[in-house]
C-alpha positions in Angstrom: 110.3 -134.5 -54.9 108.7 -134.6 -51.5 108.1 -138.6 -50.6 110.9 -139.9 -52.7 113.1 -137.3 -51.4 112.4 -138.3 -47.8 112.9 -142.3 -48.8 116.5 -141.5 -49.8 117.0 -139.4 -46.4 115.7 -142.1 -44.6 117.6 -144.8 -46.1 121.0 -142.9 -46.6 123.4 -144.9 -44.3 126.4 -145.9 -45.8 129.4 -144.6 -44.1 133.6 -145.3 -45.3 135.6 -142.3 -43.4 138.2 -141.3 -45.6 141.7 -139.3 -44.2 140.4 -136.1 -42.7 142.3 -132.8 -42.7 142.0 -130.3 -40.1 142.9 -126.0 -40.2 145.3 -124.7 -37.7 142.8 -122.9 -36.2 141.1 -124.8 -33.9 137.5 -125.9 -34.4 135.4 -127.0 -31.4 137.3 -127.6 -28.6 139.0 -124.7 -26.9 141.7 -125.8 -25.2 143.8 -129.2 -26.6 146.7 -131.2 -24.9 150.0 -130.5 -25.9 151.8 -131.1 -22.6 150.1 -134.3 -22.0 150.0 -135.6 -18.1 152.5 -138.4 -17.2 150.7 -141.2 -15.6 151.6 -144.5 -14.0 148.5 -147.1 -14.1 148.3 -150.3 -12.2 145.6 -152.7 -12.9 143.7 -156.0 -11.0 141.2 -157.7 -12.2 139.7 -159.6 -15.2 141.2 -158.7 -18.6 138.0 -157.7 -20.5 137.9 -154.7 -17.9 141.4 -153.6 -18.8 140.8 -153.8 -22.3 138.3 -151.4 -21.3 139.9 -149.3 -19.8 143.1 -149.4 -22.6 140.3 -148.1 -25.1 138.9 -145.2 -22.8 142.5 -144.3 -22.4 143.2 -144.5 -26.0 140.2 -142.7 -27.0 140.4 -139.6 -24.8 144.3 -139.4 -26.0 145.2 -136.8 -23.0 147.6 -138.7 -21.2 151.4 -140.4 -21.6 150.5 -143.0 -19.5 152.1 -146.8 -18.8 149.8 -149.9 -17.6 151.5 -152.6 -15.2 154.9 -151.3 -15.9 157.6 -149.9 -13.0 158.8 -146.8 -13.5 158.9 -143.3 -11.3 155.9 -140.8 -12.6 154.7 -137.8 -10.2 151.2 -139.1 -10.8 150.0 -143.0 -10.2 146.7 -144.7 -10.3 146.0 -148.0 -9.1 143.0 -150.0 -10.5 141.4 -152.8 -8.6 138.3 -154.6 -10.0 136.4 -157.4 -8.0 133.3 -158.2 -5.8 132.5 -156.5 -3.0 130.9 -158.2 0.6 127.3 -157.6 -0.8 128.3 -159.2 -4.3 128.3 -155.9 -6.3 131.0 -155.7 -8.6 133.5 -152.8 -7.7 136.2 -150.9 -9.7 138.3 -149.2 -6.7 140.7 -146.5 -8.1 143.2 -145.3 -5.8 145.1 -141.5 -6.9 148.5 -141.4 -5.9 150.9 -138.2 -5.8 154.1 -138.6 -5.3 153.7 -142.1 -3.8 150.9 -140.1 -1.4 147.5 -141.7 -1.3 144.9 -138.7 -2.0 142.1 -139.9 -2.4 140.3 -143.3 -3.3 137.1 -143.7 -5.6 134.4 -146.1 -6.0 132.0 -147.0 -8.7 130.0 -150.0 -7.6 127.1 -151.7 -10.4 125.0 -155.1 -9.3 124.8 -155.8 -13.0 128.3 -157.5 -14.2 127.6 -156.5 -18.0 127.4 -152.8 -16.9 131.6 -152.5 -16.1 132.2 -150.1 -18.8 130.3 -147.3 -17.8 132.4 -147.8 -14.4 135.3 -147.6 -16.4 134.6 -144.7 -18.5 133.0 -142.7 -15.0 136.5 -143.4 -13.3 138.5 -142.2 -16.9 136.8 -139.5 -16.9 137.1 -138.6 -13.2 140.9 -138.8 -14.0 140.7 -136.5 -17.0 138.7 -134.0 -14.6 141.2 -134.3 -11.8 143.7 -132.4 -14.2 141.3 -130.1 -15.9 141.6 -131.2 -19.1 139.5 -130.6 -22.1 135.9 -132.3 -21.6 135.1 -135.5 -22.1 132.2 -136.3 -21.4 131.1 -138.3 -23.8 132.7 -141.5 -22.1 129.8 -141.2 -19.9 127.2 -140.6 -21.9 124.6 -143.7 -23.0 123.7 -144.4 -26.9 120.7 -144.6 -28.1 120.6 -146.6 -31.4 117.8 -148.6 -33.3 118.4 -151.4 -35.3 116.7 -153.1 -38.0 115.8 -156.4 -37.5 113.7 -157.9 -40.4 111.5 -156.0 -43.0 109.2 -153.3 -41.1 110.8 -154.5 -37.8 113.0 -152.5 -35.5 114.6 -152.6 -31.7 116.5 -150.1 -29.7 119.3 -150.4 -28.1 121.0 -148.7 -25.1 124.8 -148.6 -25.2 127.9 -147.4 -24.2 129.7 -145.2 -26.6 132.1 -148.0 -27.8 128.9 -150.7 -27.7 130.7 -153.0 -25.2 127.6 -152.8 -23.2 124.4 -153.4 -25.3 120.9 -154.1 -23.8 117.6 -154.1 -25.8 114.7 -152.2 -24.4 112.2 -151.7 -27.1 111.2 -154.7 -29.6 108.1 -155.8 -31.6 107.2 -153.5 -34.6 109.3 -150.8 -36.3 111.0 -148.3 -33.7 113.0 -145.8 -35.4 114.3 -142.7 -34.5 115.6 -142.6 -30.6 116.2 -139.2 -29.2 116.7 -138.7 -25.9 114.3 -136.8 -23.6 116.1 -135.5 -20.7 119.8 -134.4 -19.6 119.7 -137.4 -17.2 119.2 -139.6 -19.8 116.5 -141.8 -18.2 114.2 -140.9 -20.9 113.8 -140.6 -24.6 111.6 -140.2 -27.5 111.3 -142.6 -30.4 108.9 -143.3 -33.3 107.0 -145.9 -33.9 104.9 -147.2 -36.8 101.6 -147.9 -35.5 98.6 -147.6 -38.3 100.1 -143.9 -37.7 103.6 -142.6 -37.2 103.4 -142.0 -33.4 105.9 -140.2 -31.1 106.3 -142.0 -27.5 108.5 -141.1 -24.8 109.9 -143.7 -22.7 111.0 -143.7 -19.2 113.9 -146.1 -19.0 113.6 -145.9 -15.0 110.3 -147.8 -14.9 109.3 -149.0 -18.5 106.1 -146.9 -18.5 105.6 -145.5 -22.3 104.0 -142.3 -23.0 102.1 -141.2 -26.2 103.2 -137.6 -27.5 101.8 -137.2 -31.0 100.5 -138.7 -34.1 101.0 -137.4 -37.4 100.8 -138.4 -41.3 103.5 -139.2 -43.4 106.2 -139.1 -41.0 107.2 -138.2 -37.3 111.1 -137.7 -36.8 112.0 -135.6 -33.2 115.0 -134.6 -34.4 116.6 -131.8 -32.0 115.9 -131.0 -28.4 116.9 -128.0 -26.2 115.3 -127.8 -22.6 112.0 -128.7 -22.9 111.9 -127.1 -26.5 111.8 -130.2 -28.9 112.0 -130.0 -33.0 109.8 -132.6 -34.9 110.0 -133.3 -38.3 106.2 -133.8 -39.3 103.6 -134.4 -42.6 100.3 -134.0 -41.6 99.5 -132.2 -44.8 101.5 -133.4 -47.4 105.1 -132.0 -47.7 107.0 -132.5 -44.2 107.6 -129.6 -41.8 110.2 -128.6 -39.2 107.5 -127.8 -36.1 108.5 -127.0 -32.2 106.9 -128.7 -29.6 106.9 -127.5 -25.8 107.2 -130.7 -23.3 105.9 -128.4 -20.5 103.1 -126.8 -22.3 102.2 -129.5 -25.0 102.1 -126.6 -27.1 103.4 -127.0 -31.5 104.3 -124.9 -33.4 104.8 -124.7 -37.1 108.6 -123.6 -37.9 108.9 -123.7 -41.7 106.0 -123.2 -44.0 107.5 -123.6 -47.7 105.6 -126.3 -49.7 109.0 -128.2 -50.5 110.2 -130.8 -47.6 111.9 -129.7 -44.8 112.9 -132.2 -42.1 115.9 -132.3 -39.9 115.7 -129.1 -37.6 118.2 -128.5 -35.3 119.0 -125.8 -32.5 121.8 -124.1 -34.0 123.3 -120.7 -31.7 120.6 -118.5 -29.7 117.8 -118.3 -32.0 118.3 -120.1 -35.0 117.6 -123.3 -36.5 119.4 -125.6 -39.3 117.1 -128.4 -41.1 117.3 -130.4 -44.6 115.1 -128.7 -47.2 114.4 -129.6 -51.0 113.1 -126.4 -51.9 115.9 -125.8 -54.4 114.8 -129.5 -56.7 117.8 -131.4 -54.1 118.1 -131.3 -50.6 120.2 -128.7 -48.9 121.2 -127.4 -45.7 119.1 -124.0 -44.8 119.2 -121.8 -41.5 116.2 -120.0 -40.6 115.9 -117.0 -37.6 113.4 -117.9 -35.0 112.7 -114.1 -34.5 113.1 -112.9 -37.8 112.4 -115.8 -40.2 114.7 -115.2 -42.5 115.9 -118.3 -44.0 119.0 -118.7 -45.6 121.3 -121.6 -47.4 124.3 -122.1 -45.3 126.2 -124.5 -47.7 127.6 -123.4 -50.9 129.2 -126.8 -51.5 128.1 -130.3 -53.2 125.8 -131.6 -55.2 123.3 -132.2 -52.4 123.3 -132.1 -48.4 121.9 -135.0 -46.5 122.7 -135.1 -43.0 123.2 -132.2 -40.2 123.9 -132.3 -36.9 124.8 -129.0 -34.6 127.1 -127.7 -31.7 126.7 -124.3 -30.2 127.9 -122.1 -32.7 129.1 -125.1 -35.1 127.3 -127.0 -37.6 128.6 -130.6 -39.4 126.9 -131.2 -42.8 127.5 -134.5 -45.0 127.6 -133.4 -48.4 127.4 -135.4 -51.3 130.4 -134.6 -54.3 130.1 -137.1 -56.9 127.3 -137.8 -59.4 127.8 -141.4 -60.3 124.9 -143.1 -61.9 126.2 -146.5 -60.7 128.5 -147.8 -57.9 129.0 -145.4 -54.6 128.9 -141.6 -54.8 131.2 -139.7 -52.3 130.0 -137.9 -49.7 132.3 -135.8 -47.1 131.8 -134.0 -43.6 132.1 -130.6 -43.5 132.1 -127.8 -40.4 130.5 -124.7 -40.5 131.2 -121.6 -38.0 128.0 -119.5 -37.8 130.6 -116.0 -36.7 131.7 -116.2 -40.3 130.5 -119.0 -42.0 133.9 -120.8 -42.2 134.5 -124.0 -43.6 136.1 -126.6 -42.7 136.6 -130.2 -44.3 136.6 -133.1 -41.8 136.8 -135.9 -44.5 138.5 -136.5 -48.3 136.4 -139.0 -49.4 134.2 -142.1 -49.1 130.3 -141.9 -48.2 130.3 -140.4 -44.4 126.5 -139.4 -43.5 124.7 -139.3 -40.3 127.0 -137.0 -38.4 126.3 -136.4 -34.3 128.1 -134.1 -32.1 129.2 -135.1 -28.7 127.5 -133.4 -25.4 130.7 -131.4 -25.5 131.6 -131.0 -28.9 134.7 -132.4 -28.7 134.2 -135.6 -31.0 131.5 -136.1 -33.9 129.7 -140.0 -34.1 128.8 -141.5 -37.2 127.7 -144.6 -39.0 129.9 -146.6 -41.4 127.7 -150.0 -42.7 129.5 -152.7 -44.0 128.0 -155.4 -45.8 124.9 -156.6 -43.8 126.4 -154.8 -40.9 127.2 -151.3 -39.3 130.0 -149.7 -37.2 129.8 -146.6 -35.2 132.5 -144.4 -35.9 134.0 -141.4 -33.4 136.0 -138.7 -35.1 138.3 -137.1 -32.2 138.5 -133.6 -33.6 141.4 -132.3 -32.3 142.9 -135.5 -31.6 142.3 -136.0 -35.2 141.9 -139.6 -34.8 139.4 -142.0 -35.7 137.8 -145.1 -33.9 135.7 -148.0 -35.1 132.5 -150.2 -33.2 130.9 -153.0 -35.2 127.4 -154.1 -34.9 126.2 -157.3 -36.5 123.4 -155.6 -37.7 121.7 -152.7 -39.7 121.7 -149.5 -37.8 119.1 -147.4 -38.8 119.7 -144.5 -36.8 121.7 -143.7 -32.6 121.5 -140.7 -30.4 124.0 -140.1 -27.2 
């Protein structure tokens, strides 16, 4: 089942988000905002920048706010977007407490299209000012690969809402981008040369470095510090490998004759991965110290997508068996401590889940006709947001 399974795994992308339900206990975010701060916002600048600000406030969902409306509130934030004397684009935010100026923060860029990131950072800072649950995902850059033609895919960089988009790699089949450092200045990607080849690309200078080549398939699926989990198939069926970016050492982690793919670090000494060792793709965990391997989720027909955050794991599991038409794939959240299970979706085709760096959200792919959408589930806020693309999304990382 190795190669057919892998082809199915790589081609899965159809996604429709259904109504999602949450248990009474908190899942990922340790603190949720019940008494939202009341703030007033004034804005002076272009409508597109104002729309970006509104989008951020809606997605964060941590404030009771008004924009450009009179009224007495204890906290006010005055936004002004303009050009400075040097010709740069400037977002200035004045913090007022009981009408007294506390501080003025300035965010600049020389790129007129980069304004979404200025707004994201400003909203992130206001959220942090009130010591509210982390929203680091606002500031993160998103890498994604878009299929442009048969055996052609380009890699783009964007903000979470896809308002800012820029192509950074084109020509050939460029897939599976994965951030290579916390600063988001370098990333790995797979290019189909004569053989699949993993490269590391530096955004700051455009330099590309060849890392490793493998037969069959080669994907960088997760990173922790200097450690990188790869899916490689040098001798037939793919396995999970551990690559040390500092030493260049490559270590085989799974040795089963089945297809083992999509490795993710899970907790301190474990990884989670997808394997068809039972005949269909299912999610397993492996203890890197003891070598013990166990199945994680006993639910659904098969499981094709997995991601991790600290001791939590999100899995996409197929629940229907239609010979024709669309099958149902739903997302489930697993707690490593007690293997407790929480259903996140109830119907539709939900796949490619990806935790945000702060664990507060899950990003996923929704395919619509010939185009795609990136969706974001805000776990505690119980809301979902969509951001469309006109072409087919192959994979992403944020």
